[in-house]
C-alpha positions in Angstrom: -42.8 -48.0 14.4 -42.1 -48.7 10.7 -42.8 -45.1 9.8 -40.5 -43.9 12.5 -37.6 -46.0 11.2 -38.3 -44.8 7.7 -38.2 -41.2 8.8 -34.9 -41.8 10.5 -33.4 -43.3 7.4 -34.3 -40.1 5.5 -33.2 -37.8 8.2 -29.8 -39.4 9.0 -28.1 -38.5 5.7 -29.3 -34.9 6.0 -27.7 -34.8 9.5 -24.5 -36.2 8.2 -24.5 -33.7 5.3 -25.0 -30.8 7.8 -21.9 -31.9 9.7 -19.7 -32.4 6.6 -17.2 -29.5 6.1 -14.9 -29.1 3.1 -12.0 -26.7 3.3 -10.5 -25.1 0.2 -7.3 -23.1 -0.1 -8.1 -19.5 -0.9 -5.2 -17.5 -2.3 -4.1 -14.0 -1.4 -1.1 -11.6 -1.9 0.6 -9.5 0.7 3.6 -7.2 0.6 6.4 -6.8 3.1 10.1 -6.0 3.2 12.7 -8.7 3.4 15.2 -8.1 6.2 18.9 -8.7 5.8 20.4 -12.0 7.0 23.5 -10.2 8.5 23.7 -7.5 11.0 26.1 -4.6 10.3 26.3 -1.0 11.5 22.8 0.5 11.1 24.3 3.8 9.7 25.7 1.9 6.7 23.4 2.5 3.7 25.6 3.4 0.8 27.9 1.2 -1.3 30.3 1.4 -4.3 31.6 -1.3 -6.7 35.1 -1.8 -7.9 35.9 -4.3 -10.7 39.3 -5.9 -11.5 40.0 -8.1 -14.5 43.1 -10.1 -15.6 45.3 -8.6 -18.4 44.1 -11.3 -20.8 40.5 -10.4 -20.3 40.9 -6.6 -20.3 40.0 -6.2 -24.0 36.7 -7.9 -23.4 35.9 -5.6 -20.5 36.0 -2.5 -22.6 32.4 -2.8 -23.8 31.1 -4.3 -20.5 30.0 -2.4 -17.4 29.6 -5.1 -14.7 29.8 -2.5 -11.8 26.6 -0.8 -13.1 24.6 -4.1 -13.0 25.4 -4.8 -9.3 22.3 -3.9 -7.2 22.0 -3.9 -3.4 18.3 -3.2 -2.8 17.5 -0.7 -0.1 21.0 0.9 -0.4 22.3 3.9 -2.4 25.0 3.2 -4.9 27.9 5.8 -5.0 30.6 6.1 -7.6 33.2 5.7 -4.9 33.7 5.4 -1.1 30.4 4.1 0.1 30.0 2.7 3.6 30.8 -0.7 2.1 32.9 -1.4 -1.0 32.3 -4.5 -3.1 35.5 -5.5 -4.9 34.9 -7.9 -7.8 37.7 -9.9 -9.3 37.1 -11.4 -12.7 39.5 -14.2 -13.8 40.3 -15.6 -17.3 37.9 -17.7 -19.4 39.9 -20.8 -20.1 39.1 -23.4 -22.8 40.0 -26.8 -21.6 38.9 -29.4 -24.1 37.6 -29.3 -27.7 35.6 -32.0 -29.5 33.2 -32.5 -32.4 29.7 -33.8 -31.8 27.6 -35.6 -34.4 23.9 -35.6 -34.9 22.2 -38.0 -37.3 18.9 -37.0 -38.8 16.8 -39.7 -40.6 14.2 -38.9 -43.2 11.3 -41.2 -43.7 8.5 -41.5 -46.3 4.8 -41.8 -45.6 5.2 -45.5 -45.0 7.8 -44.9 -42.3 10.7 -46.3 -44.3 14.1 -44.5 -44.0 14.9 -42.9 -47.3 17.9 -40.8 -46.3 20.2 -39.8 -43.5 21.9 -36.5 -42.9 24.8 -36.0 -40.5 25.5 -32.7 -38.8 28.6 -31.6 -36.9 29.1 -29.1 -34.2 32.2 -28.2 -32.1 32.0 -28.4 -28.4 34.4 -26.5 -26.2 34.6 -27.2 -22.4 35.7 -24.1 -20.5 35.9 -22.7 -17.0 35.5 -19.2 -15.6 36.3 -17.8 -12.1 35.0 -14.7 -10.3 34.9 -13.6 -6.6 33.7 -10.6 -4.7 34.9 -9.2 -1.4 32.9 -6.9 0.8 34.6 -4.5 3.3 33.6 -1.3 4.9 35.2 2.2 4.5 37.3 1.7 7.6 39.0 -1.3 6.0 37.2 -4.0 8.0 36.5 -7.2 6.1 32.9 -8.3 6.1 32.3 -11.2 3.8 33.5 -12.9 0.6 31.3 -14.4 -2.2 32.4 -17.1 -4.7 30.6 -16.3 -7.9 32.2 -18.8 -10.2 35.1 -21.2 -9.9 37.2 -23.6 -12.0 35.3 -26.6 -10.7 32.2 -25.4 -12.6 32.7 -26.6 -16.2 30.7 -25.0 -19.0 30.1 -26.2 -22.6 30.1 -23.9 -25.6 28.4 -25.5 -28.7 28.9 -24.0 -32.2 26.3 -23.9 -34.9 25.8 -27.2 -36.8 27.5 -27.9 -40.2 27.0 -30.5 -42.9 30.8 -30.8 -43.2 33.0 -31.9 -40.3 35.9 -29.7 -41.4 33.8 -26.6 -40.9 33.0 -27.6 -37.4 36.6 -28.5 -36.6 37.9 -25.0 -37.2 35.0 -23.0 -36.0 36.3 -22.0 -32.5 39.8 -21.1 -33.7 38.5 -18.9 -36.5 36.0 -17.1 -34.2 37.9 -17.1 -31.0 37.7 -13.4 -30.1 34.0 -13.1 -30.8 33.1 -16.3 -29.1 35.2 -15.5 -26.0 33.6 -12.0 -25.9 30.1 -13.5 -26.0 30.9 -16.1 -23.3 32.7 -13.6 -21.1 29.6 -11.3 -21.4 27.3 -14.2 -20.5 29.3 -15.4 -17.5 29.8 -11.9 -16.2 26.1 -11.2 -16.4 25.3 -14.4 -14.5 27.9 -13.6 -11.9 26.7 -10.1 -11.3 23.1 -11.3 -11.1 24.2 -13.9 -8.5 26.2 -11.2 -6.6 23.2 -8.9 -6.5 21.0 -11.6 -5.1 23.6 -12.5 -2.4 24.2 -8.9 -1.5 20.5 -8.2 -1.1 19.9 -11.3 0.9 22.7 -10.5 3.3 22.4 -6.7 3.6 19.4 -5.5 1.6 15.8 -4.6 2.1 14.0 -6.2 -0.9 10.3 -5.6 -1.3 8.5 -9.0 -1.5 5.1 -9.7 -2.9 4.2 -13.0 -1.3 1.4 -15.4 -2.5 -0.1 -17.5 0.2 -3.3 -19.4 1.2 -5.8 -19.7 4.0 -8.3 -22.6 4.5 -11.9 -21.4 4.0 -15.2 -23.4 4.3 -16.4 -24.5 0.9 -19.5 -26.4 1.9 -22.5 -24.2 0.9 -24.9 -25.8 3.4 -22.6 -25.3 6.3 -23.6 -22.6 8.8 -20.1 -21.0 8.7 -19.9 -20.9 4.9 -20.9 -17.2 4.4 -19.1 -15.9 7.6 -15.9 -17.7 6.6 -15.9 -16.2 3.2 -16.8 -12.8 4.5 -13.8 -12.9 7.0 -11.4 -13.9 4.2 -12.7 -11.2 1.9 -12.3 -8.6 4.7 -8.8 -9.8 5.2 -7.8 -9.7 1.6 -9.2 -6.2 1.3 -6.9 -5.1 4.1 -3.9 -7.0 2.8 -4.4 -5.4 -0.6 -3.7 -2.0 0.9 -0.6 -3.2 2.8 2.7 -1.8 1.7 6.3 -2.5 2.6 6.8 1.2 2.9 4.0 1.8 5.5 3.5 0.9 9.1 1.0 -1.9 9.7 -0.5 -0.3 12.9 -3.7 0.6 11.1 -3.8 -2.9 9.5 -3.8 -4.6 12.9 -6.9 -2.6 13.9 -8.7 -3.4 10.7 -8.1 -7.2 10.9 -9.1 -7.4 14.6 -12.7 -8.5 13.7 -11.3 -11.3 11.5 -9.1 -12.5 14.4 -12.1 -12.4 16.8 -14.2 -14.4 14.3 -11.6 -17.2 14.0 -11.1 -17.2 17.7 -14.9 -17.6 18.2 -14.9 -20.7 15.9 -12.4 -22.4 18.2 -14.7 -21.7 21.2 -18.0 -22.6 19.4 -16.8 -26.0 18.0 -15.2 -27.7 20.9 -16.0 -31.4 20.4 -13.4 -34.0 19.4 -15.4 -34.9 16.3 -13.6 -34.7 12.9 -16.0 -31.9 11.9 -15.1 -29.7 14.8 -11.4 -30.4 14.7 -11.4 -29.6 11.0 -13.1 -26.2 11.6 -10.7 -25.4 14.5 -7.8 -26.5 12.2 -8.8 -23.8 9.7 -8.9 -21.2 12.5 -5.4 -22.1 13.9 -3.9 -22.3 10.4 -5.4 -19.0 9.3 -4.5 -17.1 12.4 -0.9 -18.5 12.2 -0.6 -17.2 8.7 -2.2 -13.9 9.6 0.1 -13.3 12.6 3.1 -14.0 10.3 2.2 -11.1 8.0 1.4 -9.0 11.1 5.0 -9.4 12.1 4.0 -11.3 15.3 6.0 -14.6 15.6 5.1 -15.0 19.3 1.4 -15.1 18.5 2.1 -17.3 15.5 3.9 -19.8 17.8 0.8 -20.0 20.0 -1.4 -20.8 17.1 1.1 -23.5 15.9 1.0 -25.1 19.3 -2.8 -25.1 19.3 -2.7 -26.6 15.8 -0.5 -29.4 17.1 -2.9 -30.2 20.1 -6.0 -30.0 17.8 -4.9 -33.2 16.2 -6.0 -32.6 12.6 -3.2 -32.3 10.1 -1.0 -31.4 13.0 2.1 -31.8 10.9 1.6 -28.3 9.7 2.4 -27.1 13.2 6.1 -27.9 12.8 6.4 -25.6 9.7 4.8 -22.8 11.5 6.9 -23.2 14.7 10.1 -23.3 12.7 9.1 -20.2 10.7 8.1 -18.3 13.8 11.4 -19.1 15.5 13.4 -18.0 12.5 11.6 -14.7 12.2 11.8 -14.1 16.0 15.5 -14.7 16.0 16.0 -12.5 13.0 14.1 -9.6 14.6 16.2 -9.9 17.8 19.5 -10.2 15.9 18.8 -7.1 13.9 16.9 -5.2 16.6 14.2 -4.6 14.0 10.7 -5.8 14.9 8.8 -5.0 11.7 9.1 -5.6 8.0 7.1 -2.5 7.0 9.0 0.8 7.0 9.9 3.4 4.3 13.3 3.6 2.8 14.3 6.7 0.9 17.8 6.0 -0.6 18.0 9.6 -2.0 18.4 10.9 1.6 21.5 8.7 2.3 24.9 10.1 2.4 28.3 8.4 2.1 30.7 8.2 5.1 32.6 11.3 4.1 29.5 13.4 3.0 27.6 15.8 5.3 25.4 13.5 7.2 24.8 9.8 7.8 21.1 8.8 7.9 20.1 5.6 9.6 16.9 3.8 8.7 14.3 4.6 11.3 12.3 1.6 12.3 9.0 1.8 14.3 9.3 1.3 18.0 9.0 -2.3 19.3 5.8 -3.0 21.2 6.1 -5.1 24.4 3.2 -7.5 23.4 3.4 -7.1 19.6 6.4 -8.8 18.0 6.7 -10.6 14.6 6.2 -14.1 12.7 7.1 -16.6 9.7 5.7 -19.5 7.6 6.7 -22.4 5.5 5.3 -22.6 2.0 3.5 -25.8 0.9 1.3 -26.7 -2.0 -2.2 -27.3 -0.6 -5.0 -29.4 -2.0 -8.7 -29.6 -1.1 -9.4 -30.8 2.5 -12.2 -33.3 2.6 
């Protein structure tokens, strides 16, 4: 009897170790095309930019070309009369308050005693700048306005430091034209960058290289260790070949064995133990992520619901559900059901050129619609 008890004592830890499962976040990269937030006429695919400046700021605009820096990704820029016109109004750069700042520098010896102090002076100028943009189509219909900078946004210009206060006091007045030119150039650059971002977000088709994670078994002695890693490797190999410009029909076929493997895990580990729930969690999570990048929010929602019912880190389910709903609604609003299609801007024509070319999106499948995901920083699952 004593020998039996002793044997059990040695066997029990091995059994516990066999049931232990660690999940680690494995990173991957995938490419897709960001869809516009606003729906407008699908034949619209060209744009032009018009810039207006105040009389005071006209001399500073001579060497600047703000219109050239505005970019609407996925559209063709024309010198004039595009399907939409972006009118930019640049207002004056106005100094509002001038002051002198002091900086005291102490010099110490090796013993840490202060042996000298130096005072440096610099001039600070508080100023404001304003810029707006209005988007309308070639028929004259107003689409949207963008506020790029306003008077409520205060900026500070700081001059170089000087040992004499008098040099700092007169710095801005003596160098007004050059300083204003530099500040105007900087503020215009920032405004055009912001405008390009907002235009692309609302109307464009930006190519996105997204970094994400899946949860993979990291316990070497676990029976699913090798299969889990093999499934992930197969998936990353397929994702590596994905492009925003190409249909993902072939991708869906190639990842089917991976989908079947994670589905099998959910069926093979069915108990309510933490070990089984953790393994199922990985399957629900990974499949939800996978369906997101396969443009299938409906299937993603199903995995999110399973994740909630599985009762292991079920809080992740809400993020998946919200993302799936957002993507589903976006697809339906735009009547586009994929984020993978080719765009050739060279083929686009303006509204008064020979031919308008609409983007051709792949046909929507009845049982195969899209998905979305909330990003979070993941740590090791123990």
